[in-house]
N, C-alpha and C positions, 0 to 999 in steps of 0.2 A: 682410470685406474684410481683406486682408493689409497691414501697414504698408508693406512694400516695393513696394505695388503704387500706392501714393499717393505725390503729392508732398508738399512741407514745409508746403503751404496745405490738406492734406486734400483736393486734387483729384484726379481720375483723370487718368492721362495721356492724351491724345487717342487713341493707338492702341487703347485698352481700353474706351473708351465707345463704348455702344450708338448706333445714328445716331438714335434720339430722345432721347437724353441730350445728345448734341450740339446737336440743334435747339433743345432747351429753354435751353441754354446760351446761345445766340444771342437768346434773347428778352431784353429789357431788364428789369432789376429795377425795382420798384416804387418804390424810393429813386432812381431815375435822375432828373434832372432834364429839363424837357421840351426843352430845348435839345439834350441829349445824344440824346434820343430821335428830335426831327427829322432830328439830324445821322446818326444811323444809317439813318433811313428813305431821307434823301437818298444815301448810298453805297449801300443797296440797289436803289435806282430805277435805277443804272447797270446792275446785273446781275440782274435780276429772276429769282426762281424760280417757274415755276408751280406747283409741287408743295408749296410753302411754304404753312402754314396760317396765315390772318391773324386775329386776333382783334380784333374791331371793338367800338368803345364803341356804336356805335348800329346796331341789327340791322335797323333799317328803312332804312338807306342803306348797304348794304355795299359796302366799298372794294374795287377788282379789285385782285390781287396787285402791279400796278406802279404803282398809285394808293393813297397815303398821306396825301392832303391833307386835312386838318381831322380824321384819325383818330388812335386812339391803340390801340396794342398792348397788351393786359391779360393777364397771367399767371393761369390759373385752374387749380385742383386738379382733378383728373378727377374725383373722388369728389363735389365739390360741383357741377359741371357736371353729371354723370349725375343727382343728386339734382333739381336745378332740370328738367331735360329729361325726367326719367321724370315727376315731377307734371305736367308740361305733357301728357304723353302720357296719363297716367292720367285726367285730367280730360277729355281730347278724348274717351277712349273712354267713360267714365260719361255725360258728358252728350251727347257727339255721337253715339254708335253703338250701344251695349250696353243701354242702360235705356230704357224706354218713358215718356212725357210722362203724368201724372196726369189731363191733360184730355182727351186723345183716345185716349189707351191706345196710341199707334202709336211705333216708334223712327223716326229719320229716313229711312231706306232705304225704310221701308213708306208712310211719309207723303209721300216722293217720289214713289213710285211710283203712288200713288193721284192726287195731284195732277198728274202728268205725264199719265196716262191721262184724267182728267177734263178738262185742258186741251185733250186732243186731242179731246174729243168723244165718248170712247169710254164712253157710259153703255149700261146695260141693254138700252135700246130701239135701240141702233144695232148694225150690222154687227162683229162680229170681226175683228180686226188682228191681223197677227204679233206673236207675243211679240218677235221681234227688233226690230221698230220700236219697240215699247215701251221695252225696254231701251236701244236707242240713243238714245232722248228723254233718259231718266233720266241717264244717263251724260252725255251732251252738254250738258245744262243744268243738272242739279242735284246728281248725286251722280258725283264723280270717283272712281269704285273699279272693281273688276273687273267684267266683264260677267257671269261666271258667279255672285259673290255676290249680285248684282241679280235675277239669273234665277231663283236657288234661293229668294231671298225672296218673288219675285213667285210661285212655283210654291207654296209653302206657303199662300199667301192663298187660294189655288185649291182646297187639299185639304179635303174637307168630313171626312176624318178626323184632321186637325190643327187646324182652327179649328171652333168650335162653329156660327158663321154667317160662312161664307166670304164674304171682301169682293171677289173676283174671280171671274168666270164663266169657267171655262178650256173650250177645245175641242181634243180631242187627248189624248195622254197626258200627264196631269200627275204620274206615279206611282201607286204603290198602297202599301197598308197593308202588302205584303210586303217593303218596301224598295226596289223598282223605282223608277230613276230615271225623270225625266219625259224624255220626247223633246227632242231640242236645239231651241233657241228658234225656229230656222227652218223647223219644221215645226208647231208649236204656234200658236194664236192665242189670245186673249182679250177681254174686255171688262170694265167695272166689273160687280159685281152689284147688284142692286135695291137692297140694304139699305146699300151703299156711297155711295149717293147721299144717305143721311141724313148719311154724313160731312161729305161736301162740300157739303151745301145752304148756301146763302146765303154762301158764301165770298167773291162779288163783291160784295157789300154792306158793305164796310169792317168785317166782324165779327171779323178777327183781324188781326194785323201781318205784314207783309211785310219780308223783308229781301233785300240782293242776294246772287245766286248766288255762286259761288267765281272766276266771271270778272268780274262786275260788270255782264254784258249783261242778266240777268233777275230778276225778282223770285220769290221763293217763299216759302210760307207759314211762319211759326212755328211754328203748329199748326192742326188743321182744325177747324172749327166743331164738328163732333159732336153729334148731338141726343140721342142716348143713350151710358151710360157702356162703351165699347168695351174699357176696360183689363178690367173683370169680365166681359164678356160673353165676349171671345175669349181674354183671359188673355195672358200673354207670359213668356218665358223669356229669359235671356240673361247671358252671362259678362263682367263689366267687370273693372277692374282692383282687385284686394282686395275686391271684393263680387260678387253675382249676385242676379238675381232669378227667381223660380218662381212665376207667378200662374196659378192654374188657371182655365178657363174657365166661366163659369155660363149658367144658364137666361134668357133675353132677358125672358121674361114675369116671372120672379121678380126678377131686377135691377131691372126698370122699377116693380115693386109695392113693392120695397124704398125706393128713391129718391122714390116718391112718399111712401110712409110718413113718410120722414125730412122731407120738405117739409112735411107736416102736423104732424109732432111733432118739433121740432127736439131734443128731450130723449129720444130713443126710446133703448132700451137695446139691447145686442145680442140679446138674447131677442127683443125686440118686431121686431125686424129680421129675423131668422130665423124667424119667422112667415109671412113672406113670400118669403125668400130662404133655402132649405133647406139648401143648400151646393153645392159644384162639380158641374156637370153636364158631363161629358166627351162629346166627339163619338162617341167609340168604345163609348159604354154603360158596362157594367159595374155592380159593386155596392160601394158604399162601406161598409165595416164600422164601424159606429157614429158617433156625433155629438160625442164629446168634442173628438177632434182638430179637428174643422170650428168648434167655438165657440171653441176656445183659438187657431185662426189668424186669425178673424173679430174677437176681443178684443183679441189682442196682433200680430198681423200676421205672426205668423211659428207653424207647426204642422206637422202632419203627418197623413195620412189613407190608410188603408190600402185600396187598391182590388182587388177580385176579379173576375175572369172571372165571366161568366155560364154556369154549367155546371148539366147535368141528367144525372141518372143514369136510364139507360133499360134495359130488358131487349132483349136481341137474341141470339135462334138459343141458348137454352138457357145464354147467358152475360150480361152486362152490357157496356153500352158509357157512356162520358161524351160529351155531345153539348154541345158550345162555340158560342155565336152573338156572343157579346162577350168581349173582350178589354180590359184596363187600356189605358188613355191611354199612348200614345206605345210601345207595344211591338210589335216587328216581328213578325208573324205567322209569317212562314216561319222566322225564328230561333228562334222560341218552339218552334215543332214540332221542329225540328232538336236543339234541346237536351231537350226530353223524350224524341226517340229515342235520343240519346245517353245519357241517365238509365236507359233502359229497357236498353239494351245494356250499360251497366256494372254494371247489376244495383242501382244506388243506390234504382230503384223496380222491383219484381217484380210481375209479373202483367198487364203490356200485352203484347198480342198483335200490334196493327197500330194504325196511325194513317190516318186518311183527311182530305184537305182536300178537300172538295166546293164549296168557296166560288166564287161567280159575282156577277155583277152584282147579283141579288137580294139578296144579302147573305152574311154568312158562316155556314159550316156545316161543321163540324171534329167528327169521330168519332174517339175513343180508344177501340179495342175491348179489352177484357180477356179475360183467360184464364177458363174456367168456374169454377175455384177460386179466384178473385181476391175480395178484399173491396172493392167500387167505392168504399164510403165511406173507406176508409183510403187507397188509392191516390189519390182526389181530394184527401185531405188532405195527402198525400205531393207530390203537384203543386203545390198551393198553397205548401207548403214549402221545395221544391228549384227551382222553375221559377217564370217571370215570369207564371204565372197568377195571382198575386197579388203586388202591386208596393207599395210605399210613396211617396206623393207628399207630398214636402217642401215646404210652401208658405212662400214668401218674398214678402211683398207690399211689394217695393220699386220705387219709381219716383220720377222726377224731379219735383220741386215748387217752382216758382220757381228753377229752374236748380239744385237741391240735391238730391242722392238722400236719401230718408226712407222708413223703413218704416213703413206706414200700417196702421191697423186698419180694418176692414171701415165703419165709421161716418164716419172719417176719408176715406177714399177717395170715397165717395159725396157727402159733403159738399164736397170740393174740385172734384168735377164739377158740384154744384150753383152753388156760388160762379163757377165759371167760366162754366157756362151762362147764368146770371144775366147776367154781362158781355157773352156774345155775344148775347143777347135785347136788351140795353139798345143795343147799339152797331147792331143790326141796326133797331130802333125808330126810333134818332136817324138812320139812313142814310134809312129811309122818310120819315120826318118831312121832312128835308130834300128829298128828292124830291118829296114833296107840296106842301112850300109852293114851291117851284121851279114846278110844273106850275100849282099855283092863281094864282100871279104873272103866268104866261104866260095863263091863262084869263082873267084879270081883264084884261088888255089887250086880249084879242079881245073880249070884252064891250063895253068902252068904243069900240072900233072899228065893232062891229056897231050900236052904239045911234046913230052917227052916220055911217053907212056911205057915204052919198051923198057928203058933204063929203070923207070920207077919200079915196076914190075920185078926186075931182077932185084934191084935193091931190097925191095921188101922180102922177096924170096932168101936172100942171103943173110938177112935179119935173123937174130935168134928168137926175138918174140916181137910184141906189138910195141912195147916201149922203145926197143931197139930201135925198130923200124921207123918209128915216129921221129925219134932224135935224128936219124940219118935225114930224113924226108926234109927236117928243120933245117939241118945244117948245110945240106947240097943245095937245096932250091930257094933258101932263104924264106921259109914259110913260118905262120905263126903255129902256135899249138892246135887251136881249132881248125885251121886250114889242112894241117896234116893229120888231125882226127878225122877231119871228114873224107879225105884222099883214102884212108885207111879202112873208112866205114863204107865206100865207095862201091855199089855192086857192080859185077862183071859186065851186065847188060849195058852199063853207062858207056864202056867201051865201043859200042856199035858205032858207028858213024852217025846214024840219025840222032842217037841219044848225044853224041857230041855236040851236035850243030844246035839240038835243044838247049843245053848247058850255055851256048856262046849266045843264043837269042834271050834267055833268061836273063843273062847279065846285060845285056844291051837294054832291055827293057826296065832292070832294076837302076840303071843308072839314069835313066830318062826320068824313073819316079823319084829318085833322090833329087834331081834338079828340079821336079815340080815341087816337091815338098819345100827345099830350101826356100825356092821363089815365094810360097805360100807364108813361111815364117819371116822371110823379109817384107812382105807387105800387108799391111792390116787391112786395105782394101780387098785384096784376096780372100783374106779371113773372113771379112763381111759378106762378101759374095759367096762363099759356101754357107754361111747361116742363111742368108736369103734363100738360096737353091733349096737347102734342107726344109724350110719354113713353105715353099711352094710345094714341094713334094707333099710335105704333110698336108697343106691345105686340099690339094688335089685328090689325096689319096683319103683323108678320112672327113673332109670337111661335109655340111649338110646347110640345109636352108635353115634358116630362123624359126624356132617355134614360139617366141612371145612377139606379140605385135606391139609397136609404140605408136600410142596415138598423140600426134602433136598438137592436139586442143588441150591446154592446159587448164580449161575449166571443166574438163570431164570428170576429175576427181574431187571435184569441189561439190558435194551435195549439200545443197541449199535445205532449208526446212521444208520450202515449199515442195521440193522433189520428193518429200517423204509424206505429202498429204494430197490426196484425191481433191482435183478441183471439182467443186460442187456450188450450187447457188443456194444462198442461206438467206433466210429471213432474219434480221436483227432486231432486237427491241431492248430498249432501254425505259424504266419507269421514272416518275418523277422522283422517287426518292434515290434512284442512282443505280438500280440493280438492270444489269445488262445479260444477253442470252442469244444464242442463235439456234436456229431450228432450219430443217431443209424446208425449201420454198414448196415442196410436194404437200407438207403438212397441212397446208388450207387448201379447201375445196372451194370452186367457185358457186355463188348463190345468187339468186334472182334478187332485182331491188326489192328492197321492204324486207327482207328475211333478217332473222335473228342473230346470223353468224354464230362462230364457235369460240371457245375460250382460246386467247391468243396468248395470255400469260397469267400466270397466278400472282394476285398483289396481296398485300396486306390492306386491312380495313381503312388506315389512311395513305395508303399509295395507289397510285394509277399511272397507266401507260402514259407516257410523254412523246417516245420518239421511236420511228420503225424505219428500216431501209433494208434493200436486199441488194447482196453483191456477191462476188465469187469468194470463195476461201482464200484465194491467192493475192485478191486486192489488198491493197493499204488502204485504210481509212483514216481520213484527217477528221479530227474531232475539233469543231471549232467552238468556243465556249464563250457566254455571254460577257464574260470580262474581255475578250477579243484575243484569247490566246488559242494556239491549236497544238493538239497531240497528233502522235502517230500510233497507229495499231494495226497488226495483221488481222484480218477476219478470222484465220485459224486461231488466233490467239485467244477469241472470244470464246467462252466455256458454251459447250453445246449442250443443250436441256431439252426436257419435255415441254409441252404446252402450259402445263399446269404449274411449272416450276418458276421460282420468281428470278432465277438468275444470280448472277455474282454482282457485288458492288463494284461500281467503275473504278472505284477511288482505290481498289485492290489491283487495278489494271493500268491506270493514268494515274500519275503524281499531281491530283488537282487540288487547288488550294481549297479551304473549308467553306469559302463562300463562292465557289465557282461552279457553275452548272453548264452541261452539253446544251448548245444552242442549236448546231448543225452538223452535219456529216457530209463528206463527200468521199465515194471509193473511188481508188484511182488504181488503175492497173500499172502506169508508166510516167513518168514526169518528163515533161519536154517545156522547150521554150516557145512554143506556137500555141499555148493556150493559157488562159488566164482565169483567176480566181476573182469574183465579183462579190462584194460583200454589202447587204443591207442591213441597216441599223432602225432600231424601234423608232426613233426621233427622225427618221426619214433620209438618212445620209447613205452615200453609195461609195464604193472604193473598189478600184480595179488593180490587181496585182498580179505579176507573172507566176505559173503554178510553180516553174524551176525554183523560185524562190522558198517554196516549201519541200522540198526535195532532200533535205538534210534532217532526219530524225535526231531530236534531243529528248534525253529521258524526262527533263523538267519542263517539255514545251518551249514555244517562242511565241513571241508577240506577233500577231497576224493583223490587228488593227487598234488604232488607239481612240478610246472612246471616252467621251465626256461621263462624269459622274451619273447623272439622270438618264443615260443611254445605254443600250445594251445589243448585240447581235442578234438578228432575227434569221436571216438567212444568207445562205451561200451558194452561189452557182458557176458551173465551168462555161467557158465561152473561147471562142475562136477570135474575139476581138471586132466580130461584123455583125453581131446581131443585135435586134430591139429588145428591149427589158420592158417586164411590165412590173409596177409594184403597186399592190392592194393594201387597203386598210381595214380596220377593225369595223368601221362604220360604213364601209361599204364602197368607198372610191376607188379609183385605179387611176395610174397614169402611165402612159406608154412613151419612152423616149429611145434614142438611139445611143446605143453602147460606145459609140465614137465620140459622144460629148463627155465621156469620162477618161481622162487620160490616165496612162498606166502610173502607179504611185510605188513607193516602196513600203515594206512591212508594216512600219511603224506611224505611216501616214494615218489621217483620221478621216480623210474622204472629202466627198462635197455633197451638195444636197441634190436628192433625188426627186422627193416630192415634197409638196407643203402642206403640212397637218392641219387641221383645224383643232380647236380647243378639245380635248379629252380624246383624240384619236390617235392612234399609232399603227404602224406597219405591222402586216401579219404574213407577208411573203413576197416573194421576186421571183419570175420566171421568164426564159427567153420567149419572146412572141415571134410565133411560126405562124403566117398566114393558114396554112394548110390545116392547121389545127384548130381545136376549139378550148377556152378558156373555162376550165372548171373551178368551181365556187362552192366551198362546203360552210355553212353554218353550224352553230354550237349545240343547234337542237336537232340535228340530223337532217335540216333539209339543205338543198341546194340545187345548182344548175350549171349548165354548160352553154356558153355563147362563143360566137364564132369570133376569132381574133380581129377578124378584120373590123368588127365594131367598135374596137377601141383604135381610135385615131392618133396618130402619131403627134406629140407636144413636144415643147422644149422641157429640156431635164430642170427640174423644180418647180413644176406646175402644179396646181391643185389636183387636175385630173379630172375623170368623168365617173358618171354613176356606174357602179358593177353591180351592186344588188341590194335588194331593199332590206335594210335590217329591221324587219318587225318585231313585234312581241312574240309571235309565233317562231319566226327564224333565229331569233336572237343574233349576237353579232357575228361576224365572219371570223372563219378560225383559220382556214389556208385556200390556197388557190392552186392549181395544177393546170398546163395545159396538155390537152389528150386529143386523141384520134378515135374514130370507130373501133379499131381492132384493140385497144387498151383496155386494161381493167384496172379497178381501183381497190383499194383496203381502206375501211374507214375505221378508227380506233376511238374508243370511248375511255372515260377516266376510268370505269370499273374493269377495264381490261378486255371487253367485248370487240371482236374483229370482225368484219362482214367484208366479203370479196363480192364485187359485182362487176359484170361487163358495163363498159361505156356505152355501147351501142343500144343498150337498153332504155337509155335515157336521152330524150330527143334536144336538139338544139334550140334555144330560144332566145330572148332579146335579152338586151343588156340590163334595163331597169326594170327586172322582175323579181319575185321573191323565190321562184323554183318550186321543186317538188320534193317529196320526202325520200331521203334516201335510207336511213336506218331507224328502226325503232327503239327508243330509247327506254331504259326502266326510269323510276322516279329519282329525281334529283342527278340522273347520270348526264353527261356532256360529252359531245364530240370534241376530242382534244387533238386531231390529226388526221392524216390522210397519207396513203402511199400508192403510188402507180406501178403498175406492171407494163412495160413496154411491149410492144408488139411483136411478134416473132422474128421478123428480119433484123430487127435492132439487136436481138439478142443480149438485153439489159433489162434492168428494172431499175426505176427511178425511186428515191425514197423521200419521205417526209424531211422537209429543211434541206432539200439535195438540189434542186433545180429541175431542168426539163431534158428532154430527150436525146439531145446532142450529146450530152455525158456517155451515154449508150454506145450513140453512134461512132463518138470519136477515140473515147479512151476505154472503153469497156466492151469493145464489139467482139461478138462470137464468144462470149464467156459463158452462156449458157449452154449447157450440154444438151446433145440431141436429144435424150429421154426427157428432159426437164421441157423442152421445147413441145414436145409429143403431148406431155400432161398438160402443159398450157394451152395447147391448142383443143384437145377434149373439154378442158374447163371451159373455154370461150363458146363452145358448142352446145352447153349446157342450157336448158329452157330456162327463158327469163321471162318475167311477168311485165308485160307490156304496159305503157303509159298511153293515156288517150291523146292522141295529138290535138284534139279540139281543147281539151285542158290546157294544154302547153300554150296554144295558140291564143285563147282566150286570157291566160295568164299575161302574155306579152302584151295584149292590148289594154288591160285595164290595169295593170302593175300589181294584181293581185295573186296570189297562188292559188293553185288548185290542188287538191287533195286526190291522191290515188282513187281509182274507180272502185265501186263495191265489190266487182270480178275479182279486180288484181288484189284489193286486201285480203278477201276471202281464199285466195289461193294460196297468199303467203301464209297466213296463219294455221290453215289446215294441213300445213306440212308438217307430219308427225316429228320427224328430227328437228325441226325449226322449235317445236313446242318443247321437246326435250329439253334442248339447249337453254331455252329461255327458262325453264324450271329449275335447271343445274345453276346457271348463273345467278338468279335470284336467291 
């Protein structure tokens, strides 16, 4: 505030003050004397302001604006007043509205509704009455709040999908699980349910305390007698101020059983109680996944449980459908189905063709129909993940205990009920004892009169009036006033001998009852026996079977990402510049040897394909770099693209260093200690490490092998420790040695020599040697051959090796090697992105020291940079460039190909291949020179229109 706007005392001028500031200035300061205050009040009495706020020191006797006699105006800071008022409001909401009482499990509004209905005589065996009549009774006598709030509370107690054991029997439309609202209160009718009588039983026997209602005209109970733990049976939920409660419903039979167990064994543990009380039992059924959440909530009063819909996969019209007959508690079915439809339309969940809701009065029947090619298990997991077919129920066992909100364990909750019920039974017994004594006292007077009935009659006849007769009886027979009054009111028929005998028998019976009641009051065990008996009766009378199933498999609720992704076989490619993508394996079709292929990847002018492998979407891929590090990636995490797309930069998926490139891949379905990873390097080193050492992914990768500065990783294979290995070099040499000659080493070891290299030579690949297979060698100019593995003799590790292929000017240098058999297919990849897929059986096996035949026609300047193998059908796997040989599919990735993929591959392998003249191959083996394909073969290949089109498109 500027100084010029204030006077010399620092006060604001009158014209600049707000009305509130002016009013506060008119209030007396705390330092003012009482005389000054009274003088101010006297002045104000002459000109009263009806809008002025009066602060009285006594809230019980508020003063009128024009009456300040005996009052005092006190200044209060608004923040202090707000604190006090808010605390008062909070406590009112906590204790009086939002939280249930641990004794009867009811909030005030529910208690008042039930009491009002009981007071009106609306029991289960009486006719229904209009809901509006009930709501009016509750509002007028006990609950001065909105009629809608009271009616909604009443409606909920009548809904069998909201309460496990409804307390009100409704007639008419009381809403539905689809979220439909109940009909107006003027249309619906209601009465108490049968089990509600057990909450109100003995309420007129002084079992609970009563207090005056809001108007002081009527009495209402502080709590209902409640013969069973309603808080656990029907649960409760509510949001108070600064706290909330959310107690799930449970099975009545189980709750009664657990209560009896705690009575018999006060030191019972949670596990012992859970032998009787398995867990929540929701009215809508469903499946609870695991028991750990239940036990935690029972032990600590807080926890959570995962609840799933009950869903079944069914075959339907050459496809599948998901049948749902139970959904999680408090889930709106209509909204749930709308959300599922939205997920399907937005492609969040693919494969849903239709949703049908055939639910009726007999029960819920929802069908989610799937497309013929959809995987029902994956879609069901996606529904659990993305919709409310699976929900989390957070348990907060908060209730009012002796006027204070407390979070209670299961044992505490049951114990509080037992303590309360013990008090109720004791008060009921005392009430019955009092009534029995009063009746016995009357009967004793009647018996005295009957013993001298003739004189009694004469005395009564001689009396002037009833009071005189009463006095005579009291004086002459030492009776009390109630006894004398009962004698005077006795009907003449009681004088009959049989009636007299009834009175004497009744007296004897009453005396026995009195003895029993006294014995009950004298023994806590007898009181507890009564509680147990009542619980057993209620359990037998109202108990039913569980509706909610509890799955003891803790993993069922853990939906992994793999569970949401359909398992399929993918071709994964990566370019020299590091762009990676995946495509379905069926994208590529088999062609005959010498074909032109199809576009496998779109690349930029300065980029080319460098790696390719095939694996399941659920496999883990180990990426080994030329620097000797290993990274982890799931196949489904690799972006799926079209053949023409270049993919996504690998640096966006893996945390590679700037100078780091991928050298090898291994897809793995599971990690174990019975397999090994064998490395080969460009400089001829080999190393063997347990696969289990690579089972713990790290975001930044880990060291897989130590390399010298002039060395890099070339190949990685998986073994079981018993194989022979073949290492091949760029200049056409190959060495075969036993894997046992390489001892297992740690991740950071450098390895040992695998092959001795000549000057200028380097390793191009390593495979496992299998005698029943042939070794396929591919050169950079599109030529290659396959040779029986048996022709490569076993030598010691570290030798020079033998001749593998002639690296002539026509062939160029060797690029890679694969071990194959007749049923395999190969994919060849060129720098320009051309991929051709060829069956191995179309290429004859020839000798070691030969040049081979043409495998792939290349454009000018194009080179073959790699190859990938598709394993035979019974192995169920696909091997990759830089991957190793077929045992990876046998051991770690068996059965990963889908039946549909196997069928497609079978069709592909049966396609027509261009044959190779056997004489050409034989002459090649004998002379050491290559033979071109026959003219007929070349003509067949080039005259294929589709091949010509692909060539034109590529060039």
